[in-house]
Biopython code that builds the backbone (N, CA, C, O; Angstrom):
import numpy as np
from Bio.PDB.StructureBuilder import StructureBuilder

atoms = [
    (1, "MET", "N", (-129.848, -52.700, 151.929)),
    (1, "MET", "CA", (-129.971, -53.439, 150.269)),
    (1, "MET", "C", (-131.508, -53.951, 149.868)),
    (1, "MET", "O", (-131.754, -54.283, 148.709)),
    (2, "LEU", "N", (-132.225, -53.977, 150.607)),
    (2, "LEU", "CA", (-133.989, -54.285, 150.332)),
    (2, "LEU", "C", (-134.370, -52.789, 150.103)),
    (2, "LEU", "O", (-135.553, -52.769, 149.763)),
    (3, "SER", "N", (-133.991, -51.865, 150.138)),
    (3, "SER", "CA", (-134.357, -50.491, 149.438)),
    (3, "SER", "C", (-134.028, -50.163, 148.189)),
    (3, "SER", "O", (-134.597, -49.309, 147.510)),
    (4, "TYR", "N", (-132.667, -51.154, 147.712)),
    (4, "TYR", "CA", (-132.470, -50.758, 146.537)),
    (4, "TYR", "C", (-133.495, -52.179, 145.200)),
    (4, "TYR", "O", (-133.764, -52.028, 144.008)),
    (5, "TYR", "N", (-133.690, -53.003, 145.831)),
    (5, "TYR", "CA", (-134.383, -54.029, 144.884)),
    (5, "TYR", "C", (-136.055, -53.124, 145.642)),
    (5, "TYR", "O", (-136.910, -53.593, 144.891)),
    (6, "ARG", "N", (-136.541, -52.520, 146.279)),
    (6, "ARG", "CA", (-138.015, -52.067, 146.686)),
    (6, "ARG", "C", (-137.865, -51.032, 145.315)),
    (6, "ARG", "O", (-138.941, -50.636, 144.865)),
    (7, "HIS", "N", (-136.702, -50.595, 144.665)),
    (7, "HIS", "CA", (-136.764, -49.116, 143.832)),
    (7, "HIS", "C", (-136.219, -49.519, 142.180)),
    (7, "HIS", "O", (-135.953, -48.793, 141.223)),
    (8, "PHE", "N", (-136.202, -50.673, 142.315)),
    (8, "PHE", "CA", (-135.361, -51.253, 140.868)),
    (8, "PHE", "C", (-136.475, -51.749, 140.159)),
    (8, "PHE", "O", (-137.483, -52.397, 140.438)),
    (9, "ARG", "N", (-135.772, -51.033, 138.746)),
    (9, "ARG", "CA", (-136.826, -51.159, 137.447)),
    (9, "ARG", "C", (-136.100, -51.318, 136.578)),
    (9, "ARG", "O", (-135.205, -50.577, 136.171)),
    (10, "HIS", "N", (-136.520, -52.571, 136.129)),
    (10, "HIS", "CA", (-136.155, -53.467, 134.712)),
    (10, "HIS", "C", (-135.919, -52.333, 133.606)),
    (10, "HIS", "O", (-136.721, -51.408, 133.475)),
    (11, "THR", "N", (-134.711, -52.466, 132.779)),
    (11, "THR", "CA", (-134.765, -51.218, 131.823)),
    (11, "THR", "C", (-134.674, -51.978, 130.358)),
    (11, "THR", "O", (-134.304, -51.291, 129.406)),
    (12, "GLY", "N", (-135.005, -53.401, 130.133)),
    (12, "GLY", "CA", (-134.774, -53.858, 129.520)),
    (12, "GLY", "C", (-135.020, -53.284, 128.004)),
    (12, "GLY", "O", (-134.362, -53.100, 126.980)),
    (13, "GLU", "N", (-136.712, -53.066, 128.599)),
    (13, "GLU", "CA", (-137.310, -52.694, 126.833)),
    (13, "GLU", "C", (-137.030, -51.561, 126.642)),
    (13, "GLU", "O", (-137.485, -51.224, 125.548)),
    (14, "LEU", "N", (-136.162, -50.227, 127.457)),
    (14, "LEU", "CA", (-135.668, -48.914, 127.133)),
    (14, "LEU", "C", (-134.194, -49.674, 126.072)),
    (14, "LEU", "O", (-133.903, -49.325, 124.928)),
    (15, "GLU", "N", (-133.507, -50.730, 126.890)),
    (15, "GLU", "CA", (-132.539, -50.882, 125.979)),
    (15, "GLU", "C", (-132.476, -51.334, 124.798)),
    (15, "GLU", "O", (-131.581, -51.076, 123.994)),
    (16, "GLY", "N", (-133.340, -51.980, 124.628)),
    (16, "GLY", "CA", (-133.905, -52.234, 123.131)),
    (16, "GLY", "C", (-134.552, -51.670, 122.055)),
    (16, "GLY", "O", (-134.574, -52.086, 120.897)),
    (17, "PHE", "N", (-135.194, -50.474, 122.627)),
    (17, "PHE", "CA", (-135.709, -49.341, 121.969)),
    (17, "PHE", "C", (-134.424, -48.587, 121.289)),
    (17, "PHE", "O", (-134.457, -48.311, 120.090)),
    (18, "HIS", "N", (-132.946, -48.167, 122.350)),
    (18, "HIS", "CA", (-131.916, -47.898, 122.181)),
    (18, "HIS", "C", (-131.299, -48.540, 121.051)),
    (18, "HIS", "O", (-130.856, -47.925, 120.082)),
    (19, "ASN", "N", (-131.274, -50.043, 121.223)),
    (19, "ASN", "CA", (-130.210, -50.546, 119.900)),
    (19, "ASN", "C", (-131.365, -49.980, 118.802)),
    (19, "ASN", "O", (-131.207, -48.970, 118.116)),
    (20, "HIS", "N", (-132.388, -50.724, 118.787)),
    (20, "HIS", "CA", (-133.348, -50.072, 117.885)),
    (20, "HIS", "C", (-133.126, -48.727, 117.472)),
    (20, "HIS", "O", (-133.255, -48.826, 116.251)),
    (21, "THR", "N", (-132.914, -47.726, 117.677)),
    (21, "THR", "CA", (-133.005, -46.366, 117.193)),
    (21, "THR", "C", (-131.302, -46.575, 116.771)),
    (21, "THR", "O", (-131.135, -45.990, 115.701)),
    (22, "LEU", "N", (-130.026, -47.195, 117.240)),
    (22, "LEU", "CA", (-129.059, -47.035, 116.793)),
    (22, "LEU", "C", (-129.138, -47.908, 115.446)),
    (22, "LEU", "O", (-128.117, -47.709, 114.787)),
    (23, "MET", "N", (-129.978, -48.772, 114.846)),
    (23, "MET", "CA", (-130.553, -48.933, 113.260)),
    (23, "MET", "C", (-130.900, -48.139, 112.435)),
    (23, "MET", "O", (-131.034, -48.260, 111.217)),
    (24, "TYR", "N", (-131.044, -47.347, 113.064)),
    (24, "TYR", "CA", (-131.677, -45.697, 112.112)),
    (24, "TYR", "C", (-130.500, -44.793, 112.075)),
    (24, "TYR", "O", (-130.336, -44.105, 111.067)),
    (25, "ALA", "N", (-129.696, -44.720, 113.024)),
    (25, "ALA", "CA", (-128.629, -43.670, 113.318)),
    (25, "ALA", "C", (-127.682, -44.300, 114.205)),
    (25, "ALA", "O", (-127.884, -44.437, 115.412)),
    (26, "PRO", "N", (-126.645, -44.681, 113.596)),
    (26, "PRO", "CA", (-125.567, -45.429, 114.273)),
    (26, "PRO", "C", (-125.035, -44.340, 114.485)),
    (26, "PRO", "O", (-125.330, -43.306, 113.886)),
    (27, "LYS", "N", (-123.787, -44.494, 115.775)),
    (27, "LYS", "CA", (-122.907, -43.534, 116.189)),
    (27, "LYS", "C", (-121.727, -42.604, 115.545)),
    (27, "LYS", "O", (-121.203, -41.491, 115.595)),
    (28, "ARG", "N", (-121.684, -44.368, 114.659)),
    (28, "ARG", "CA", (-120.031, -43.898, 113.682)),
    (28, "ARG", "C", (-120.314, -42.739, 112.719)),
    (28, "ARG", "O", (-119.292, -42.054, 112.670)),
    (29, "HIS", "N", (-120.960, -42.398, 112.191)),
    (29, "HIS", "CA", (-122.440, -40.695, 111.380)),
    (29, "HIS", "C", (-121.851, -39.852, 112.118)),
    (29, "HIS", "O", (-121.317, -39.967, 113.221)),
    (30, "LEU", "N", (-122.041, -38.653, 111.154)),
    (30, "LEU", "CA", (-122.159, -37.507, 111.765)),
    (30, "LEU", "C", (-123.373, -37.164, 111.044)),
    (30, "LEU", "O", (-123.572, -37.362, 109.846)),
    (31, "TYR", "N", (-124.378, -36.488, 112.105)),
    (31, "TYR", "CA", (-125.642, -36.145, 111.185)),
    (31, "TYR", "C", (-125.821, -34.698, 111.970)),
    (31, "TYR", "O", (-125.663, -34.452, 113.166)),
    (32, "LYS", "N", (-126.135, -33.985, 111.081)),
    (32, "LYS", "CA", (-126.946, -32.431, 111.193)),
    (32, "LYS", "C", (-128.410, -32.831, 111.969)),
    (32, "LYS", "O", (-129.020, -33.892, 111.831)),
    (33, "LEU", "N", (-128.779, -31.722, 112.789)),
    (33, "LEU", "CA", (-130.123, -31.521, 113.755)),
    (33, "LEU", "C", (-130.983, -32.418, 113.170)),
    (33, "LEU", "O", (-131.586, -33.342, 113.717)),
    (34, "ILE", "N", (-131.001, -31.954, 111.602)),
    (34, "ILE", "CA", (-132.648, -32.274, 111.361)),
    (34, "ILE", "C", (-132.118, -33.400, 110.947)),
    (34, "ILE", "O", (-132.179, -33.900, 112.070)),
    (35, "GLY", "N", (-131.718, -34.116, 110.406)),
    (35, "GLY", "CA", (-131.143, -35.760, 110.145)),
    (35, "GLY", "C", (-131.307, -36.494, 110.875)),
    (35, "GLY", "O", (-131.823, -37.605, 110.758)),
    (36, "TYR", "N", (-130.656, -35.700, 112.245)),
    (36, "TYR", "CA", (-130.877, -37.116, 113.102)),
    (36, "TYR", "C", (-131.841, -36.768, 114.073)),
    (36, "TYR", "O", (-131.989, -37.723, 114.837)),
    (37, "THR", "N", (-132.478, -35.921, 114.338)),
    (37, "THR", "CA", (-134.067, -35.586, 114.708)),
    (37, "THR", "C", (-135.150, -36.987, 113.957)),
    (37, "THR", "O", (-135.874, -37.818, 114.507)),
    (38, "ALA", "N", (-134.790, -36.709, 112.365)),
    (38, "ALA", "CA", (-135.751, -37.194, 111.546)),
    (38, "ALA", "C", (-135.213, -39.136, 111.713)),
    (38, "ALA", "O", (-135.965, -40.109, 111.758)),
    (39, "ARG", "N", (-134.315, -39.119, 111.746)),
    (39, "ARG", "CA", (-133.568, -40.606, 111.703)),
    (39, "ARG", "C", (-134.332, -41.761, 113.563)),
    (39, "ARG", "O", (-134.517, -42.964, 113.747)),
    (40, "ASN", "N", (-134.548, -40.355, 114.588)),
    (40, "ASN", "CA", (-134.703, -40.817, 115.800)),
    (40, "ASN", "C", (-136.643, -40.782, 115.402)),
    (40, "ASN", "O", (-137.515, -41.605, 115.681)),
    (41, "LYS", "N", (-136.696, -39.828, 114.870)),
    (41, "LYS", "CA", (-138.384, -39.874, 114.760)),
    (41, "LYS", "C", (-139.089, -40.908, 113.825)),
    (41, "LYS", "O", (-140.299, -41.130, 113.786)),
    (42, "LEU", "N", (-138.122, -41.493, 113.088)),
    (42, "LEU", "CA", (-138.228, -43.101, 112.182)),
    (42, "LEU", "C", (-138.120, -44.118, 112.748)),
    (42, "LEU", "O", (-138.743, -45.068, 112.272)),
    (43, "ALA", "N", (-137.338, -44.330, 113.921)),
    (43, "ALA", "CA", (-137.040, -45.029, 114.702)),
    (43, "ALA", "C", (-138.171, -45.670, 115.905)),
    (43, "ALA", "O", (-138.426, -46.774, 116.386)),
    (44, "ALA", "N", (-138.646, -44.288, 116.048)),
    (44, "ALA", "CA", (-139.799, -44.895, 117.061)),
    (44, "ALA", "C", (-141.288, -44.635, 116.577)),
    (44, "ALA", "O", (-142.255, -44.658, 117.338)),
    (45, "ILE", "N", (-141.358, -44.349, 115.021)),
    (45, "ILE", "CA", (-142.166, -44.661, 114.709)),
    (45, "ILE", "C", (-142.139, -46.167, 114.191)),
    (45, "ILE", "O", (-143.228, -46.729, 114.077)),
    (46, "ASP", "N", (-140.970, -46.867, 113.867)),
    (46, "ASP", "CA", (-141.004, -48.524, 113.658)),
    (46, "ASP", "C", (-141.439, -49.058, 115.207)),
    (46, "ASP", "O", (-142.356, -49.786, 115.586)),
    (47, "HIS", "N", (-140.167, -48.235, 116.045)),
    (47, "HIS", "CA", (-140.660, -49.535, 117.165)),
    (47, "HIS", "C", (-142.278, -49.389, 117.625)),
    (47, "HIS", "O", (-143.017, -50.366, 117.745)),
    (48, "ASN", "N", (-142.657, -48.120, 117.840)),
    (48, "ASN", "CA", (-144.183, -48.210, 118.244)),
    (48, "ASN", "C", (-145.241, -48.944, 116.900)),
    (48, "ASN", "O", (-146.431, -49.127, 117.156)),
    (49, "SER", "N", (-144.935, -49.151, 116.134)),
    (49, "SER", "CA", (-145.846, -50.000, 115.163)),
    (49, "SER", "C", (-145.746, -51.457, 115.079)),
    (49, "SER", "O", (-146.563, -52.074, 114.396)),
    (50, "HIS", "N", (-144.433, -52.306, 115.977)),
    (50, "HIS", "CA", (-144.196, -53.002, 115.957)),
    (50, "HIS", "C", (-143.929, -53.863, 116.831)),
    (50, "HIS", "O", (-143.490, -54.989, 116.596)),
    (51, "VAL", "N", (-144.229, -53.298, 118.146)),
    (51, "VAL", "CA", (-143.732, -53.675, 119.238)),
    (51, "VAL", "C", (-145.089, -54.429, 120.123)),
    (51, "VAL", "O", (-145.102, -54.371, 121.352)),
    (52, "ASP", "N", (-146.088, -55.055, 119.430)),
    (52, "ASP", "CA", (-147.040, -55.760, 119.730)),
    (52, "ASP", "C", (-147.132, -56.713, 118.858)),
    (52, "ASP", "O", (-147.990, -57.554, 119.127)),
    (53, "ARG", "N", (-146.570, -56.861, 117.951)),
    (53, "ARG", "CA", (-146.495, -58.344, 117.264)),
    (53, "ARG", "C", (-146.680, -59.671, 117.768)),
    (53, "ARG", "O", (-145.951, -60.131, 118.647)),
    (54, "SER", "N", (-147.880, -60.475, 117.109)),
    (54, "SER", "CA", (-148.414, -61.462, 117.487)),
    (54, "SER", "C", (-146.477, -62.967, 117.183)),
    (54, "SER", "O", (-145.533, -62.898, 116.396)),
    (55, "ILE", "N", (-146.839, -64.007, 118.289)),
    (55, "ILE", "CA", (-146.056, -65.183, 117.724)),
    (55, "ILE", "C", (-146.512, -65.480, 116.869)),
    (55, "ILE", "O", (-147.724, -65.377, 116.679)),
    (56, "SER", "N", (-145.342, -66.151, 115.717)),
    (56, "SER", "CA", (-145.273, -66.936, 114.596)),
    (56, "SER", "C", (-145.926, -68.173, 115.404)),
    (56, "SER", "O", (-145.818, -68.549, 116.572)),
    (57, "LYS", "N", (-146.786, -68.736, 114.073)),
    (57, "LYS", "CA", (-146.991, -69.942, 114.348)),
    (57, "LYS", "C", (-146.649, -71.182, 113.571)),
    (57, "LYS", "O", (-146.945, -70.675, 112.488)),
    (58, "ASP", "N", (-146.228, -72.520, 113.209)),
    (58, "ASP", "CA", (-145.850, -73.156, 112.522)),
    (58, "ASP", "C", (-147.118, -73.600, 111.837)),
    (58, "ASP", "O", (-148.168, -72.958, 111.850)),
    (59, "LYS", "N", (-146.849, -75.210, 111.005)),
    (59, "LYS", "CA", (-147.955, -75.521, 110.284)),
    (59, "LYS", "C", (-149.162, -76.368, 111.085)),
    (59, "LYS", "O", (-150.307, -76.771, 110.882)),
    (60, "TYR", "N", (-148.316, -76.365, 111.948)),
    (60, "TYR", "CA", (-148.997, -77.347, 112.728)),
    (60, "TYR", "C", (-150.155, -76.387, 114.049)),
    (60, "TYR", "O", (-151.010, -77.040, 114.648)),
    (61, "GLY", "N", (-149.995, -74.912, 114.312)),
    (61, "GLY", "CA", (-150.661, -74.583, 114.673)),
    (61, "GLY", "C", (-149.955, -73.686, 115.933)),
    (61, "GLY", "O", (-150.361, -72.617, 116.388)),
    (62, "ASN", "N", (-148.558, -74.608, 116.417)),
    (62, "ASN", "CA", (-147.861, -74.204, 117.544)),
    (62, "ASN", "C", (-147.122, -73.075, 117.481)),
    (62, "ASN", "O", (-146.855, -72.499, 116.426)),
    (63, "ASP", "N", (-146.718, -72.669, 118.743)),
    (63, "ASP", "CA", (-146.162, -71.306, 118.648)),
    (63, "ASP", "C", (-144.263, -71.435, 117.740)),
    (63, "ASP", "O", (-143.311, -72.125, 118.105)),
    (64, "GLN", "N", (-144.336, -70.710, 116.832)),
    (64, "GLN", "CA", (-142.312, -71.239, 116.731)),
    (64, "GLN", "C", (-141.789, -70.691, 117.798)),
    (64, "GLN", "O", (-142.156, -69.779, 118.538)),
    (65, "ILE", "N", (-140.654, -71.549, 117.762)),
    (65, "ILE", "CA", (-139.368, -71.054, 118.837)),
    (65, "ILE", "C", (-138.083, -71.261, 118.052)),
    (65, "ILE", "O", (-137.795, -71.946, 117.071)),
    (66, "ARG", "N", (-137.443, -70.459, 118.802)),
    (66, "ARG", "CA", (-136.084, -70.864, 117.625)),
    (66, "ARG", "C", (-134.806, -70.795, 119.110)),
    (66, "ARG", "O", (-135.145, -70.319, 120.194)),
    (67, "LEU", "N", (-133.665, -71.244, 118.907)),
    (67, "LEU", "CA", (-133.083, -71.090, 120.329)),
    (67, "LEU", "C", (-131.540, -69.795, 119.668)),
    (67, "LEU", "O", (-131.082, -69.518, 118.560)),
    (68, "HIS", "N", (-131.171, -69.258, 121.439)),
    (68, "HIS", "CA", (-130.666, -68.134, 121.516)),
    (68, "HIS", "C", (-129.745, -68.662, 122.746)),
    (68, "HIS", "O", (-129.883, -69.178, 123.855)),
    (69, "PHE", "N", (-128.644, -68.180, 121.802)),
    (69, "PHE", "CA", (-127.522, -68.607, 122.835)),
    (69, "PHE", "C", (-126.965, -67.018, 123.911)),
    (69, "PHE", "O", (-126.669, -65.878, 123.553)),
    (70, "ASN", "N", (-127.023, -67.623, 125.185)),
    (70, "ASN", "CA", (-127.188, -66.717, 125.770)),
    (70, "ASN", "C", (-125.072, -66.570, 126.140)),
    (70, "ASN", "O", (-124.362, -67.566, 126.009)),
    (71, "LYS", "N", (-124.797, -65.919, 126.343)),
    (71, "LYS", "CA", (-123.378, -65.584, 126.348)),
    (71, "LYS", "C", (-123.144, -65.305, 127.898)),
    (71, "LYS", "O", (-121.976, -65.546, 128.202)),
    (72, "ARG", "N", (-123.728, -64.975, 128.699)),
    (72, "ARG", "CA", (-123.495, -64.595, 129.850)),
    (72, "ARG", "C", (-123.299, -65.952, 130.640)),
    (72, "ARG", "O", (-122.331, -66.115, 131.383)),
    (73, "SER", "N", (-124.441, -67.088, 130.406)),
    (73, "SER", "CA", (-124.618, -67.984, 131.140)),
    (73, "SER", "C", (-124.096, -69.348, 130.210)),
    (73, "SER", "O", (-123.737, -70.376, 130.784)),
    (74, "LYS", "N", (-124.098, -69.265, 129.182)),
    (74, "LYS", "CA", (-123.248, -69.678, 127.906)),
    (74, "LYS", "C", (-124.187, -71.180, 127.615)),
    (74, "LYS", "O", (-123.811, -72.350, 127.535)),
    (75, "THR", "N", (-125.254, -70.691, 127.527)),
    (75, "THR", "CA", (-127.026, -71.915, 127.669)),
    (75, "THR", "C", (-127.524, -71.428, 126.241)),
    (75, "THR", "O", (-127.036, -70.350, 125.900)),
    (76, "TRP", "N", (-128.214, -71.890, 125.533)),
    (76, "TRP", "CA", (-129.159, -72.218, 124.622)),
    (76, "TRP", "C", (-130.494, -71.824, 125.055)),
    (76, "TRP", "O", (-130.702, -72.636, 125.957)),
    (77, "VAL", "N", (-131.433, -71.152, 124.982)),
    (77, "VAL", "CA", (-132.099, -70.065, 125.328)),
    (77, "VAL", "C", (-133.391, -70.494, 124.561)),
    (77, "VAL", "O", (-133.264, -70.402, 123.340)),
    (78, "PRO", "N", (-134.639, -70.954, 125.010)),
    (78, "PRO", "CA", (-135.830, -71.182, 123.443)),
    (78, "PRO", "C", (-136.798, -69.393, 123.734)),
    (78, "PRO", "O", (-137.449, -68.779, 124.579)),
    (79, "GLN", "N", (-136.302, -69.292, 122.459)),
    (79, "GLN", "CA", (-137.327, -67.567, 122.264)),
    (79, "GLN", "C", (-138.218, -67.692, 121.390)),
    (79, "GLN", "O", (-137.892, -68.410, 120.445)),
    (80, "LYS", "N", (-139.188, -67.271, 121.359)),
    (80, "LYS", "CA", (-140.430, -67.489, 120.707)),
    (80, "LYS", "C", (-140.021, -66.607, 119.578)),
    (80, "LYS", "O", (-139.294, -65.638, 119.795)),
    (81, "VAL", "N", (-140.576, -66.978, 118.042)),
    (81, "VAL", "CA", (-139.994, -66.074, 116.898)),
    (81, "VAL", "C", (-141.652, -65.290, 116.513)),
    (81, "VAL", "O", (-142.707, -65.890, 116.309)),
    (82, "ARG", "N", (-141.481, -64.212, 116.509)),
    (82, "ARG", "CA", (-142.533, -63.249, 116.215)),
    (82, "ARG", "C", (-142.569, -63.387, 114.672)),
    (82, "ARG", "O", (-141.806, -63.912, 113.862)),
    (83, "VAL", "N", (-144.111, -62.506, 114.538)),
    (83, "VAL", "CA", (-144.334, -62.593, 112.716)),
    (83, "VAL", "C", (-143.555, -61.161, 112.672)),
    (83, "VAL", "O", (-143.277, -60.227, 113.423)),
    (84, "GLN", "N", (-143.374, -61.586, 111.282)),
    (84, "GLN", "CA", (-142.766, -60.676, 110.159)),
    (84, "GLN", "C", (-143.212, -59.260, 110.294)),
    (84, "GLN", "O", (-144.388, -58.906, 110.385)),
    (85, "LYS", "N", (-142.004, -58.360, 110.301)),
    (85, "LYS", "CA", (-143.132, -56.850, 110.254)),
    (85, "LYS", "C", (-143.410, -56.644, 109.085)),
    (85, "LYS", "O", (-143.064, -57.112, 108.000)),
    (86, "GLN", "N", (-144.228, -55.715, 109.516)),
    (86, "GLN", "CA", (-145.364, -55.223, 107.838)),
    (86, "GLN", "C", (-145.106, -53.647, 108.031)),
    (86, "GLN", "O", (-145.179, -53.007, 109.080)),
    (87, "TYR", "N", (-144.795, -53.206, 106.779)),
    (87, "TYR", "CA", (-144.937, -51.565, 106.865)),
    (87, "TYR", "C", (-145.739, -50.840, 105.865)),
    (87, "TYR", "O", (-145.526, -50.464, 104.712)),
    (88, "SER", "N", (-146.912, -50.752, 106.830)),
    (88, "SER", "CA", (-147.921, -50.789, 105.714)),
    (88, "SER", "C", (-148.445, -49.171, 106.171)),
    (88, "SER", "O", (-149.659, -49.109, 106.362)),
    (89, "TYR", "N", (-147.886, -48.217, 106.314)),
    (89, "TYR", "CA", (-147.938, -46.961, 107.351)),
    (89, "TYR", "C", (-146.788, -45.976, 106.482)),
    (89, "TYR", "O", (-146.677, -44.759, 106.631)),
    (90, "ILE", "N", (-145.849, -46.962, 105.401)),
    (90, "ILE", "CA", (-144.845, -46.216, 105.125)),
    (90, "ILE", "C", (-145.288, -45.369, 103.733)),
    (90, "ILE", "O", (-144.663, -44.487, 103.144)),
    (91, "GLU", "N", (-146.618, -45.975, 103.428)),
    (91, "GLU", "CA", (-147.378, -45.408, 102.078)),
    (91, "GLU", "C", (-147.899, -43.816, 102.367)),
    (91, "GLU", "O", (-147.736, -42.786, 101.714)),
    (92, "ASP", "N", (-148.717, -44.137, 103.857)),
    (92, "ASP", "CA", (-149.297, -43.123, 104.417)),
    (92, "ASP", "C", (-147.898, -41.556, 104.739)),
    (92, "ASP", "O", (-147.877, -40.393, 104.336)),
    (93, "MET", "N", (-147.045, -42.284, 105.537)),
    (93, "MET", "CA", (-146.266, -41.444, 105.871)),
    (93, "MET", "C", (-145.458, -40.521, 104.261)),
    (93, "MET", "O", (-145.374, -39.303, 104.109)),
    (94, "ILE", "N", (-145.077, -41.399, 103.480)),
    (94, "ILE", "CA", (-144.892, -40.806, 102.166)),
    (94, "ILE", "C", (-145.791, -39.355, 101.911)),
    (94, "ILE", "O", (-145.479, -38.165, 101.944)),
    (95, "PHE", "N", (-147.120, -40.122, 101.629)),
    (95, "PHE", "CA", (-147.766, -39.019, 101.049)),
    (95, "PHE", "C", (-148.033, -37.603, 101.773)),
    (95, "PHE", "O", (-148.206, -36.524, 101.206)),
    (96, "GLY", "N", (-148.025, -37.863, 103.172)),
    (96, "GLY", "CA", (-148.450, -36.773, 104.281)),
    (96, "GLY", "C", (-147.428, -35.581, 103.468)),
    (96, "GLY", "O", (-147.627, -34.540, 102.842)),
    (97, "ALA", "N", (-145.874, -36.644, 104.004)),
    (97, "ALA", "CA", (-144.551, -36.091, 103.638)),
    (97, "ALA", "C", (-144.969, -34.563, 102.474)),
    (97, "ALA", "O", (-145.098, -33.360, 102.702)),
    (98, "PHE", "N", (-145.079, -35.471, 101.126)),
    (98, "PHE", "CA", (-145.232, -35.136, 99.770)),
    (98, "PHE", "C", (-146.783, -33.846, 99.833)),
    (98, "PHE", "O", (-146.728, -32.831, 99.139)),
    (99, "LYS", "N", (-147.748, -34.069, 100.541)),
    (99, "LYS", "CA", (-148.555, -33.269, 100.748)),
    (99, "LYS", "C", (-148.403, -32.228, 101.696)),
    (99, "LYS", "O", (-149.230, -31.317, 101.665)),
    (100, "GLN", "N", (-147.268, -32.194, 102.737)),
    (100, "GLN", "CA", (-147.003, -30.905, 103.292)),
    (100, "GLN", "C", (-146.329, -30.435, 102.534)),
    (100, "GLN", "O", (-146.874, -29.495, 101.957)),
    (101, "GLU", "N", (-145.136, -30.680, 102.164)),
    (101, "GLU", "CA", (-144.200, -29.625, 101.095)),
    (101, "GLU", "C", (-144.673, -29.290, 99.984)),
    (101, "GLU", "O", (-143.900, -28.676, 99.247)),
    (102, "VAL", "N", (-145.789, -29.509, 99.582)),
    (102, "VAL", "CA", (-146.561, -29.314, 98.337)),
    (102, "VAL", "C", (-147.112, -28.137, 98.971)),
    (102, "VAL", "O", (-146.883, -27.071, 98.399)),
    (103, "TYR", "N", (-147.804, -28.110, 100.055)),
    (103, "TYR", "CA", (-148.478, -26.969, 100.695)),
    (103, "TYR", "C", (-147.731, -25.857, 101.053)),
    (103, "TYR", "O", (-147.829, -24.658, 100.790)),
    (104, "SER", "N", (-146.855, -26.618, 101.807)),
    (104, "SER", "CA", (-145.884, -25.183, 101.868)),
    (104, "SER", "C", (-145.205, -24.279, 101.097)),
    (104, "SER", "O", (-144.391, -23.411, 101.413)),
    (105, "ILE", "N", (-145.644, -24.598, 100.068)),
    (105, "ILE", "CA", (-144.613, -24.096, 98.631)),
    (105, "ILE", "C", (-145.330, -22.646, 98.104)),
    (105, "ILE", "O", (-144.865, -22.043, 97.137)),
]
sb = StructureBuilder()
sb.init_structure("model")
sb.init_model(0)
sb.init_chain("A")
sb.init_seg("    ")
for serial, (resi, resn, name, xyz) in enumerate(atoms, 1):
    if name == "N":
        sb.init_residue(resn, " ", resi, " ")
    sb.init_atom(name, np.array(xyz, "f"), 0.0, 1.0, " ", f" {name:<3s}", serial, name[0])
structure = sb.get_structure()
């Protein structure tokens, strides 16, 4: 039993990333390989661009907190609210894709 805990690795971040990927490529839809690959790459870019967001503050400078219901323990758990996502990288991605398409013709 001790060897199990010695080698145990928490997979919460990986599961969070997989859930994030499902936002871009739900399992209910059928995609061609190129579309599925593009959607997964977009999910990875979105995740990596927002993984280190800071905690949101209220008007008094305190961390904003919301209550989240834990179904397993059936209790309300306080959770810190992160700053809203910024998509400033999208314009550069669109420009890069357009530039690549123009020069490949």
